Backbone as CSV, one residue per row, in Angstrom:
resi,resn,N_x,N_y,N_z,CA_x,CA_y,CA_z,C_x,C_y,C_z
1,UNK,-9.847,116.843,27.833,-9.651,118.527,27.061,-11.887,118.433,27.259
2,UNK,-11.898,119.377,27.979,-13.775,119.487,28.171,-13.946,120.627,26.886
3,UNK,-15.456,120.517,26.946,-16.441,120.597,26.334,-16.739,122.286,25.764
4,UNK,-16.065,123.076,27.118,-16.425,123.758,27.073,-15.245,124.570,26.669
5,UNK,-14.099,124.542,27.185,-12.570,124.395,26.665,-12.491,124.577,25.071
6,UNK,-12.869,123.207,24.904,-12.856,123.006,23.220,-13.472,124.084,22.589
7,UNK,-14.794,124.076,22.701,-15.536,125.265,21.998,-15.209,126.497,22.662
8,UNK,-14.550,127.000,23.215,-13.635,128.341,23.360,-12.663,128.309,22.515
9,UNK,-12.175,127.312,22.319,-10.043,127.323,21.328,-11.440,127.652,19.850
10,UNK,-11.886,126.664,19.524,-13.014,126.597,18.283,-13.547,128.574,18.068
11,UNK,-14.014,129.400,19.278,-13.896,130.895,18.786,-13.070,130.957,18.979
12,UNK,-11.741,130.809,19.545,-10.570,131.387,18.738,-10.301,132.020,17.427
13,UNK,-10.312,130.684,17.333,-9.888,129.848,16.390,-10.217,131.076,15.020
14,UNK,-11.402,130.715,15.193,-12.210,131.648,13.853,-12.557,132.710,14.178
15,UNK,-11.790,133.600,14.866,-12.039,134.769,15.620,-10.422,135.737,14.685
16,UNK,-9.540,134.609,14.526,-8.535,134.474,14.698,-7.997,134.189,12.413
17,UNK,-8.565,133.419,12.191,-8.425,133.003,10.922,-9.355,132.717,10.307
18,UNK,-9.463,132.549,8.953,-10.392,132.474,7.592,-10.830,131.075,7.680
19,UNK,-11.528,130.182,8.170,-11.686,128.971,7.900,-13.003,128.558,6.774
20,UNK,-12.430,128.143,6.018,-13.454,127.914,5.344,-14.598,126.632,5.474
21,UNK,-13.793,125.515,5.751,-15.038,124.369,6.394,-14.452,124.063,7.306
22,UNK,-15.186,122.712,7.777,-14.816,122.071,9.403,-13.564,120.987,8.875
23,UNK,-12.972,120.928,7.877,-12.091,119.737,7.562,-10.554,120.775,8.190
24,UNK,-10.474,122.398,7.267,-10.028,123.851,7.629,-9.519,123.779,9.835
25,UNK,-10.817,123.722,10.274,-10.584,123.901,11.181,-10.566,122.800,12.381
26,UNK,-10.538,121.281,11.783,-10.014,120.240,12.489,-8.706,120.636,12.707
27,UNK,-8.211,120.462,11.488,-6.923,120.228,11.387,-5.815,121.886,11.530
28,UNK,-6.845,122.600,11.969,-6.111,123.641,13.386,-6.584,123.692,14.648
29,UNK,-7.473,122.405,14.761,-7.675,122.407,16.288,-6.295,120.910,16.397
30,UNK,-6.273,120.703,15.242,-4.907,119.210,15.975,-3.350,119.863,15.954
31,UNK,-3.098,120.887,15.042,-2.314,121.637,14.904,-2.262,122.393,16.581
32,UNK,-2.995,122.891,16.909,-3.077,123.323,18.760,-3.459,122.282,19.623
33,UNK,-3.134,121.505,19.038,-3.021,120.280,20.047,-4.070,119.596,20.413
34,UNK,-5.264,120.098,19.876,-6.821,119.201,20.778,-6.772,118.090,19.544
35,UNK,-6.803,117.663,19.750,-8.099,116.229,18.860,-9.271,115.719,19.257
36,UNK,-9.822,116.325,18.214,-11.101,116.065,18.473,-11.742,115.148,16.677
37,UNK,-12.855,114.126,17.714,-13.350,113.615,16.124,-14.754,114.586,15.632
38,UNK,-13.900,114.311,14.255,-15.209,114.790,13.118,-16.689,115.215,13.736
39,UNK,-17.381,113.790,14.421,-18.634,114.200,15.011,-18.982,115.225,15.968
40,UNK,-18.106,115.502,16.917,-17.723,116.080,18.257,-17.663,118.191,18.007
41,UNK,-16.873,118.228,16.384,-16.654,119.343,15.783,-17.963,119.397,15.260
42,UNK,-18.892,118.779,14.819,-19.904,119.080,13.742,-20.827,119.674,14.645
43,UNK,-20.854,118.421,15.921,-21.738,118.902,17.337,-21.576,120.538,17.821
44,UNK,-20.686,120.457,18.016,-19.686,121.913,18.452,-19.935,123.086,17.771
45,UNK,-19.721,123.057,16.371,-20.348,123.861,15.621,-21.674,124.278,15.931
46,UNK,-23.077,122.783,15.237,-24.226,122.898,15.226,-24.695,124.017,17.441
47,UNK,-23.869,123.762,18.214,-24.340,124.530,19.230,-23.829,125.702,19.897
48,UNK,-22.837,125.842,18.720,-22.300,127.824,18.719,-22.948,127.869,18.148
49,UNK,-23.533,127.836,16.855,-24.719,128.652,16.113,-23.458,128.855,14.491
50,UNK,-22.168,128.578,14.236,-21.287,128.822,13.136,-22.443,128.126,12.323
51,UNK,-22.355,129.253,11.477,-22.441,129.142,10.050,-21.707,129.544,9.268
52,UNK,-21.578,128.586,7.944,-20.759,128.950,6.295,-21.555,130.190,5.188
53,UNK,-20.839,130.918,5.704,-20.989,131.701,4.949,-20.378,132.000,3.488
54,UNK,-20.760,132.784,2.643,-20.578,132.611,1.364,-19.454,134.271,1.468
55,UNK,-18.638,134.758,1.532,-17.648,136.271,1.461,-16.710,136.495,0.670
56,UNK,-16.922,137.405,-0.807,-15.822,138.004,-2.142,-15.823,136.469,-2.376
57,UNK,-16.513,135.472,-3.110,-16.838,134.540,-3.484,-15.937,132.978,-3.501
58,UNK,-15.649,132.993,-1.497,-14.919,131.970,-0.972,-15.365,132.266,0.294
59,UNK,-15.870,130.691,1.156,-16.496,130.082,2.122,-15.458,130.423,3.278
60,UNK,-16.798,130.889,4.480,-15.965,131.410,5.355,-16.889,130.526,6.751
61,UNK,-16.340,130.424,7.750,-17.383,129.742,8.987,-16.809,130.977,10.194
62,UNK,-18.472,131.246,9.877,-18.489,132.483,11.365,-20.032,132.306,12.537
63,UNK,-19.449,133.221,13.167,-20.768,133.785,13.827,-21.031,134.763,13.682
64,UNK,-22.755,134.383,13.012,-23.467,135.835,12.591,-24.192,137.211,13.778
65,UNK,-24.194,138.334,13.134,-24.789,139.122,14.566,-26.506,138.219,14.255
66,UNK,-26.473,138.452,15.746,-28.155,137.886,16.115,-29.114,138.552,14.763
67,UNK,-29.181,139.771,13.830,-29.930,139.855,13.003,-30.148,139.346,11.792
68,UNK,-28.746,139.065,11.937,-28.412,138.082,10.138,-29.000,136.713,10.680
69,UNK,-28.976,136.593,11.397,-28.955,135.049,11.221,-30.237,134.320,11.149
70,UNK,-31.704,134.835,11.463,-32.874,134.999,11.176,-32.780,135.188,9.672
71,UNK,-32.228,135.870,9.059,-32.489,136.108,7.346,-31.188,135.127,6.989
72,UNK,-30.685,134.603,7.631,-29.313,133.600,6.761,-30.110,132.122,7.226
73,UNK,-30.840,132.219,7.802,-31.265,131.124,7.834,-32.692,130.851,7.899
74,UNK,-33.435,131.634,7.082,-34.300,131.704,6.991,-34.067,131.638,5.560
75,UNK,-33.698,132.398,5.021,-33.088,132.668,3.582,-32.848,130.716,2.887
76,UNK,-32.160,130.031,3.809,-31.092,128.624,3.782,-32.479,127.764,3.687
77,UNK,-33.090,127.440,4.665,-34.568,127.115,4.656,-35.523,126.565,3.231
78,UNK,-35.463,128.342,3.096,-36.287,128.223,1.597,-36.018,128.149,0.237
79,UNK,-34.563,127.311,0.531,-33.961,126.725,-0.312,-33.936,124.996,-0.379
80,UNK,-33.929,124.844,1.207,-33.741,123.178,1.212,-34.798,122.723,1.442
81,UNK,-36.188,123.976,1.326,-37.659,122.977,1.430,-38.201,122.509,-0.255
82,UNK,-38.382,122.000,-0.596,-39.031,121.414,-2.137,-40.444,121.712,-1.905
83,UNK,-41.111,120.599,-0.878,-42.686,121.227,-1.027,-43.320,121.064,0.570
84,UNK,-44.988,121.421,0.707,-45.751,121.504,1.701,-46.690,120.748,1.498
85,UNK,-47.241,119.507,1.981,-48.431,119.101,1.175,-48.566,119.014,3.088
86,UNK,-50.351,117.981,2.933,-50.970,118.028,4.270,-52.041,117.218,4.060
87,UNK,-52.274,115.947,4.512,-53.889,115.576,4.606,-54.712,116.055,5.917
88,UNK,-56.114,115.650,6.375,-56.559,116.030,7.538,-56.462,116.100,8.418
89,UNK,-54.663,115.404,8.631,-53.919,115.846,10.581,-53.072,115.717,10.566
90,UNK,-52.111,115.795,9.684,-50.342,116.263,9.685,-49.393,117.407,7.947
91,UNK,-48.530,117.507,8.831,-48.447,118.315,7.777,-46.403,117.085,6.848
92,UNK,-46.211,117.580,6.073,-45.005,116.745,5.685,-44.884,118.054,4.860
93,UNK,-43.061,117.874,4.613,-42.195,119.304,4.313,-41.416,118.501,3.428
94,UNK,-41.255,118.082,2.773,-39.799,117.143,1.681,-38.630,118.088,1.645
95,UNK,-37.236,117.957,2.064,-36.468,118.798,1.975,-35.696,118.197,0.927
96,UNK,-34.392,118.758,0.332,-33.110,118.761,-0.146,-32.627,117.236,0.649
97,UNK,-31.949,116.090,0.640,-30.940,114.853,1.251,-30.811,115.597,2.255
98,UNK,-30.895,115.418,3.020,-30.122,115.516,4.725,-30.432,116.915,5.171
99,UNK,-31.228,117.038,4.736,-31.680,118.792,5.646,-32.880,118.603,6.277
100,UNK,-33.372,117.562,6.559,-34.467,117.784,7.074,-34.723,118.148,8.426
101,UNK,-33.821,118.049,9.004,-33.542,118.404,10.498,-32.817,119.745,10.958
102,UNK,-32.419,119.700,9.361,-32.160,121.812,9.572,-33.650,122.321,9.574
103,UNK,-34.551,121.867,9.101,-35.581,122.502,8.823,-37.308,122.197,9.869
104,UNK,-36.601,121.225,10.375,-37.502,120.514,11.408,-36.563,121.548,12.733
105,UNK,-35.781,121.817,12.957,-35.248,122.604,14.017,-35.452,124.602,13.861
106,UNK,-35.603,124.625,12.957,-35.966,126.139,11.966,-37.306,126.512,12.495
107,UNK,-38.102,125.282,12.012,-39.721,125.333,12.668,-40.129,124.952,14.283
108,UNK,-39.226,124.590,14.747,-38.985,124.108,16.283,-38.895,125.643,16.798
109,UNK,-37.799,125.896,16.017,-37.447,127.808,17.104,-38.411,128.888,16.503
110,UNK,-38.626,128.690,15.069,-40.922,129.614,15.238,-41.305,129.516,16.861
111,UNK,-41.184,128.592,17.751,-42.069,128.432,18.484,-43.820,128.370,18.158
112,UNK,-44.025,128.157,17.104,-45.162,128.881,17.134,-46.362,128.260,18.183
113,UNK,-47.499,128.761,18.104,-48.623,127.777,18.930,-49.374,126.849,18.213
114,UNK,-49.003,126.882,16.600,-49.583,125.982,15.918,-48.876,124.799,15.234
115,UNK,-48.160,124.595,16.394,-47.060,123.265,15.947,-47.207,122.441,17.033
116,UNK,-47.405,121.649,17.050,-47.112,120.821,18.426,-45.674,119.943,18.690
117,UNK,-45.475,119.390,17.113,-44.296,119.339,17.261,-43.904,118.914,15.767
118,UNK,-42.095,119.048,15.392,-42.159,117.934,14.397,-41.360,116.924,14.348
119,UNK,-41.110,115.804,13.443,-39.818,115.089,13.417,-39.316,114.773,12.253
120,UNK,-38.062,115.072,12.142,-37.433,114.686,11.059,-36.664,113.825,10.589
121,UNK,-36.715,113.408,9.409,-36.036,112.442,8.973,-34.596,112.504,8.087
122,UNK,-34.458,112.345,6.529,-33.215,112.791,6.301,-34.084,113.607,5.512
123,UNK,-35.259,113.269,4.855,-35.515,114.257,3.695,-36.793,114.907,4.231
124,UNK,-37.434,114.633,4.741,-39.244,115.154,5.428,-38.994,114.786,6.833
125,UNK,-40.193,115.958,7.337,-40.781,116.556,8.620,-41.592,116.325,8.404
126,UNK,-42.205,115.770,9.479,-43.492,115.752,9.986,-43.652,116.758,10.888
127,UNK,-45.092,117.389,10.272,-44.889,118.418,11.420,-46.423,118.261,11.678
128,UNK,-46.880,118.024,13.165,-48.195,117.796,14.009,-48.309,118.607,14.378
129,UNK,-49.771,119.319,14.160,-50.431,120.996,14.451,-50.953,120.811,16.119
130,UNK,-51.013,121.949,16.353,-51.821,121.305,18.028,-53.360,121.285,17.519
131,UNK,-54.100,121.594,16.567,-55.621,120.814,16.416,-55.425,120.948,14.544
132,UNK,-55.919,119.981,14.734,-56.439,119.481,12.693,-57.386,121.058,12.268
133,UNK,-57.284,121.043,13.131,-58.484,122.431,12.526,-57.733,123.924,12.040
134,UNK,-55.856,123.582,12.533,-55.180,124.919,12.185,-54.574,124.229,11.050
135,UNK,-54.564,123.358,10.520,-53.705,122.972,9.216,-53.214,123.651,7.975
136,UNK,-54.368,124.300,7.900,-55.027,125.612,6.612,-54.240,126.752,6.993
137,UNK,-54.113,127.288,8.429,-53.692,127.947,9.071,-51.748,128.075,9.040
138,UNK,-51.817,126.721,9.748,-50.619,126.179,9.259,-49.390,126.308,8.418
139,UNK,-49.837,125.490,7.175,-49.475,125.341,5.877,-49.061,127.425,5.331
140,UNK,-50.529,127.731,5.377,-49.914,129.507,5.581,-48.753,130.200,6.222
141,UNK,-48.649,129.647,7.291,-47.466,129.995,8.773,-45.632,130.129,8.011
142,UNK,-46.049,128.287,7.132,-44.668,127.374,6.977,-44.741,128.452,6.134
143,UNK,-45.057,128.764,4.835,-44.843,129.215,2.926,-44.873,130.723,3.388
144,UNK,-45.404,131.377,4.063,-44.999,132.890,4.734,-43.537,133.394,5.466
145,UNK,-42.879,132.198,6.199,-41.609,131.948,6.659,-40.833,131.191,5.421
146,UNK,-40.837,130.809,4.526,-39.973,130.529,3.805,-39.604,131.486,2.974
147,UNK,-38.433,131.982,2.658,-37.753,132.891,1.647,-37.219,132.630,1.015
148,UNK,-37.080,132.881,-0.320,-36.254,132.234,-1.326,-35.599,133.254,-1.820
149,UNK,-35.200,134.408,-0.829,-34.090,135.088,-1.678,-33.227,134.463,-1.319
């Protein structure tokens, strides 16, 4: 089964079912005759932009509206970031364990001209500014874009 067909089936399943997590989605894919590895499913969900949202006390995997996506992601990132610190040349963002990749990806999607690049580990994101002169402005920019709601 090719990637396009697999992702199309994922979309179909999510539109027709209330799926709470990837394990349930994996089982529904298997029930439909598709054998998919968990890692492949996880990559597909990330590529498709699928989020897990709480609705009426239960979690549901869904495709958010574009306008809602930014608010949801911003809120999640705000919760995941523990601290933002800097020295004379770089900024370090400490996150909850396993969340640095998502925070780094969020920063990359902001496409700020102040950010040259990011490198994410497990719980640490290294943010490299385009200029060391912009570090204070970049810290303010990052903090302004974090939402603790």
